[in-house]
C-alpha positions in Angstrom: 2.1 61.8 232.9 2.4 58.6 234.8 0.4 58.2 238.0 0.2 55.6 240.8 -1.5 52.2 240.6 -4.8 53.1 242.2 -6.5 50.4 244.4 -10.0 51.1 245.7 -10.8 49.2 249.0 -14.3 49.0 250.5 -16.6 46.8 252.5 -20.4 46.7 251.9 -23.5 45.0 253.2 -25.3 42.4 251.1 -27.6 45.2 250.0 -24.8 47.6 249.0 -24.4 49.9 252.0 -21.2 51.3 253.5 -22.8 52.0 256.9 -26.1 52.4 258.7 -27.6 55.5 260.2 -26.7 54.8 263.8 -24.4 57.0 265.9 -21.6 54.4 265.8 -19.7 53.1 262.7 -21.1 49.9 261.4 -18.4 47.2 261.5 -18.8 45.3 258.3 -15.6 43.3 258.5 -14.2 41.0 261.1 -10.8 40.4 262.6 -9.5 38.4 259.6 -10.4 41.1 257.1 -9.1 43.9 259.3 -5.8 42.1 259.2 -6.0 41.7 255.5 -6.6 45.4 255.1 -3.6 46.1 257.3 -1.5 44.0 255.0 -2.7 45.9 252.0 -2.0 49.2 253.7 1.5 48.0 254.5 2.1 47.3 250.8 1.0 50.8 249.7 3.1 53.9 249.4 0.1 56.1 250.3 -3.4 55.7 251.7 -6.1 58.1 250.7 -9.5 59.0 252.2 -11.8 61.9 251.4 -12.6 64.7 253.8 -16.0 63.3 254.5 -14.4 60.1 255.9 -12.0 62.2 258.1 -15.0 64.1 259.5 -17.3 61.1 260.0 -14.9 58.4 261.1 -11.9 60.3 262.5 -9.6 57.5 261.2 -5.9 57.0 262.1 -5.1 54.9 259.0 -2.1 53.2 260.5 -0.3 50.0 259.7 -1.1 48.2 263.0 1.2 45.2 262.7 4.7 45.8 264.2 6.1 43.1 262.0 4.8 44.8 258.8 6.1 48.2 260.0 9.5 46.6 260.7 9.4 45.0 257.2 8.8 48.4 255.6 11.7 49.9 257.5 14.0 47.0 256.6 13.1 47.6 252.9 14.1 51.3 253.2 10.6 52.6 253.2 8.9 54.9 255.8 7.4 53.1 258.8 3.9 54.2 257.7 2.5 55.0 254.2 1.9 58.6 253.3 -1.6 59.7 254.4 -3.6 61.6 251.9 -6.9 63.4 252.0 -8.8 65.5 249.6 -11.1 68.5 250.4 -12.5 71.2 248.2 -13.0 73.6 251.1 -10.0 72.8 253.3 -12.3 73.0 256.3 -11.1 70.1 258.5 -10.7 69.7 262.2 -7.1 70.4 263.2 -7.6 68.0 266.2 -8.5 65.0 264.0 -6.5 61.8 264.6 -5.6 61.8 260.9 -3.1 64.6 261.4 -1.5 63.4 264.6 -0.8 59.7 264.0 1.5 57.9 261.6 4.0 59.5 259.3 3.8 62.2 256.6 0.5 63.7 255.5 -0.7 65.7 252.5 -3.9 67.5 251.8 -5.0 68.2 248.2 -7.4 71.0 247.9 -8.4 74.0 245.8 -6.7 77.4 245.8 -9.4 78.7 248.2 -9.3 75.5 250.3 -5.5 75.9 250.7 -6.0 79.4 252.3 -8.6 77.9 254.7 -6.4 74.9 255.6 -3.4 77.1 256.3 -5.4 79.4 258.4 -6.6 76.5 260.5 -3.0 75.3 261.0 -3.5 71.8 259.8 -0.5 69.6 260.5 0.0 68.6 256.9 1.5 69.6 253.6 -1.1 71.5 251.7 -1.1 71.2 247.9 -3.6 73.4 245.9 -4.7 72.0 242.6 -6.2 75.2 241.2 -9.8 76.6 241.2 -11.3 73.0 241.3 -10.1 69.6 242.3 -8.5 67.6 239.5 -7.9 63.9 240.0 -5.4 63.5 237.2 -3.3 66.3 238.4 -3.5 65.0 242.0 -2.3 61.5 240.9 0.4 62.9 238.7 1.7 65.0 241.7 1.6 62.0 244.0 3.7 60.1 241.5 6.2 62.7 240.4 6.7 64.7 243.6 5.9 62.3 246.4 7.2 59.1 244.7 3.9 57.2 245.2 3.8 54.1 243.0 0.9 52.3 244.7 -2.1 54.2 246.2 -4.7 52.6 248.4 -8.0 54.5 248.5 -10.2 53.6 251.4 -13.2 55.9 250.7 -15.7 57.2 250.9 -18.2 56.3 248.3 -18.0 59.7 246.6 -14.3 59.3 246.1 -14.7 55.8 244.8 -17.4 56.9 242.4 -15.2 59.7 241.0 -12.2 57.6 240.4 -14.1 54.8 238.8 -16.2 57.0 236.5 -13.1 58.9 235.4 -11.3 55.7 234.6 -8.5 56.2 237.1 -9.0 53.1 239.3 -6.8 50.2 238.4 -8.4 47.7 240.8 -11.4 47.4 243.1 -11.1 45.3 246.2 -14.7 44.8 247.4 -15.6 42.9 250.6 -19.1 41.6 250.9 -20.4 41.3 254.5 -23.2 38.9 255.5 -25.7 41.4 256.7 -28.3 43.8 255.5 -28.8 47.5 256.3 -32.1 48.2 254.5 -32.2 51.9 255.3 -32.4 54.1 252.2 -31.0 57.0 254.2 -27.7 55.1 254.8 -24.7 55.8 252.6 -24.1 53.5 249.6 -20.8 52.6 248.1 -21.3 54.0 244.6 -23.4 56.9 243.4 -24.8 57.6 239.9 -22.3 58.3 237.2 -20.9 57.3 233.8 -19.4 53.9 234.6 -17.9 51.7 232.0 -20.5 50.0 229.8 -19.1 46.5 229.9 -18.2 44.0 232.6 -15.2 44.3 234.9 -12.7 41.4 235.0 -12.9 39.3 238.2 -9.3 38.7 239.3 -9.8 36.9 242.6 -12.5 35.8 245.0 -11.9 34.2 248.4 -13.5 34.0 251.8 -11.8 36.0 254.6 -13.5 34.9 257.8 -17.2 35.4 257.3 -16.9 37.9 254.5 -16.0 37.4 250.9 -13.2 39.4 249.1 -13.7 40.1 245.4 -11.0 41.8 243.3 -11.9 43.4 240.0 -10.1 45.2 237.2 -11.8 47.7 234.8 -11.7 46.6 231.1 -13.2 49.4 229.0 -10.7 51.4 226.9 -10.6 55.1 227.0 -12.3 57.1 224.3 -9.8 59.8 223.4 -6.2 61.0 224.0 -6.4 60.7 227.8 -5.6 57.1 229.0 -7.7 55.3 231.5 -6.6 52.5 233.8 -7.8 49.7 231.5 -5.5 51.1 228.8 -2.6 50.2 231.0 -3.9 46.7 231.6 -4.4 45.9 228.0 -1.1 47.4 226.9 0.7 45.4 229.5 -0.9 42.3 228.0 0.3 43.3 224.5 3.8 43.6 225.9 3.5 40.2 227.5 2.4 38.8 224.1 5.6 40.2 222.5 7.6 37.9 224.7 5.9 34.9 223.1 7.2 35.8 219.6 9.7 33.4 218.0 13.1 35.1 218.0 14.3 37.0 214.9 17.3 38.9 213.9 15.4 40.8 211.2 12.1 41.8 212.8 10.8 43.1 216.0 8.9 41.0 218.5 5.5 42.7 219.0 2.2 41.9 220.7 -1.2 43.3 220.0 -4.8 43.1 221.4 -8.0 44.4 219.9 -10.6 45.5 222.5 -14.2 46.7 222.0 -15.5 49.8 223.6 -17.3 47.8 226.3 -14.0 46.0 227.3 -14.6 42.8 225.4 -11.4 41.4 224.0 -12.0 40.8 220.3 -8.6 39.2 219.4 -5.0 39.1 220.2 -1.8 38.3 218.2 1.9 38.5 218.1 4.7 38.7 215.5 5.5 35.5 213.5 2.5 33.8 215.1 1.6 30.3 213.9 3.2 29.2 210.6 3.6 32.7 209.1 7.2 33.9 209.6 6.5 37.5 208.5 3.1 38.2 210.0 3.0 41.3 212.2 1.2 41.4 215.6 -1.6 43.8 214.6 -2.1 41.9 211.3 -2.4 38.6 213.2 -4.9 40.0 215.7 -7.1 41.8 213.1 -7.2 38.7 210.9 -9.1 37.0 213.7 -11.9 39.6 213.8 -14.8 39.5 211.4 -14.3 42.6 209.2 -18.0 43.3 209.4 -18.1 43.2 213.2 -19.9 46.5 214.2 -17.7 46.8 217.3 -14.5 47.5 215.3 -15.1 51.3 214.7 -15.3 51.8 218.5 -12.5 49.5 219.3 -9.0 50.2 220.4 -5.9 48.4 219.1 -3.1 47.9 221.7 0.3 47.3 220.3 3.6 47.1 222.2 5.3 48.8 219.3 4.0 51.6 217.1 2.2 50.1 214.1 4.4 50.1 211.0 4.0 52.7 208.3 6.0 50.8 205.6 7.0 47.2 205.2 8.5 45.0 202.5 6.9 41.7 203.4 3.2 42.6 202.7 1.4 45.1 200.4 -0.2 46.9 203.4 1.5 48.1 206.6 -0.2 47.7 209.9 -1.2 51.3 210.2 -3.2 50.9 206.9 -4.7 47.6 208.1 -5.9 49.3 211.3 -7.5 52.2 209.4 -9.1 49.9 206.8 -10.7 47.9 209.7 -12.4 51.1 210.9 -10.5 51.3 214.1 -9.8 54.9 215.2 -7.9 54.5 218.5 -4.5 53.0 219.0 -2.5 52.7 222.2 1.2 51.9 222.1 4.2 51.7 224.3 7.1 52.5 222.0 7.7 54.5 218.9 9.4 52.5 216.1 13.2 53.1 216.0 15.2 53.3 212.8 16.5 49.8 213.1 14.9 48.5 210.0 12.9 51.4 208.5 14.3 54.9 208.6 12.0 57.7 209.9 9.1 55.3 210.5 6.0 57.1 211.6 3.0 54.8 211.9 1.5 57.2 214.4 1.6 60.0 211.8 -0.1 57.8 209.2 -2.9 57.0 211.7 -3.3 60.5 212.9 -3.5 61.9 209.3 -6.7 59.9 208.8 -8.3 60.9 212.1 -7.2 58.1 214.4 -6.2 58.9 218.0 -2.8 57.5 219.0 -1.9 57.3 222.7 1.7 56.6 223.7 2.2 55.3 227.2 6.0 55.5 227.7 5.9 53.9 231.2 5.4 50.6 229.3 8.3 51.2 226.9 10.9 49.1 228.8 8.5 46.2 229.0 7.9 46.4 225.2 11.7 46.6 224.5 12.6 43.6 226.6 12.2 40.9 224.0 14.0 43.2 221.4 17.2 43.9 223.3 19.2 41.9 220.8 18.1 44.3 218.1 18.3 47.6 219.8 21.4 47.0 221.9 19.7 48.8 224.8 
């Protein structure tokens, strides 16, 4: 099921702390960055913090700029983003500012936590997720029921850690403040966990007053049938590559990317690349990778269109090329229609030999765009 674009936002000291141990909240950002955060909030459909942040900081989580609120209303959006919090116990102060400022609110909790929250009379919608908190189910509910397409997560560190280690964070916006905390008792941004093995992609870095903003995207593919945020990033790139194909009336325009388990891009390609008028995208990409590369068995192939199961222009279809390369995970946006090959089933060929095929239909329209002249859709 689709879920929102998840943006994690945090500010830390130079030695990686979110706060000190004093009675007052440590202000890591300055006026310029507070205004930037306000701008990001205004762009979001919902803002989320954990129950620990509600208890410790008593935040209001408002869009403070009247101009930004007016722009939201002019665009037909609520004046304030939906406010979301998560609590396993449902034990939260009914008098907290979180419930009594801004617009709509929702609490995600467990079945037992929902009983507690309702007994307390919290001024919020209460959504139980079952016997335990489930982040995928939470995000799917936000997307499908509350219409949230962009979610800003402002903490705390435990929430950020869970979303990153589960592969559910699309972007990390990290602000580095020019000070040290130096107290091992103070809260840190990230706790221990199974983070991606490779390097994240740096998207942007810029000074904001006396702090530095760094924006990162995860790069490591998933390892099974459940997609992670990086799968969406890589598949979107494959769909963009499809638009670079020379036009054809007799073949689809397809893009493909081969990505190692640590998030390293091994190769990319697209249909009819270079001087070969019949080369397929997956074929073009795999041809650029050393067949003895030990990273191939753990790699993922991203293809905007399901790899072909049969073709007339080459002895081996792309599904076979992928299997022969040792790759056992494929992510695609669009199942091959009957336009040129009836009952094509590249996914079936792959699955029959133990490969995992993940279809992300939310990218289907992007994949179809350079092929409208063929499909008529």
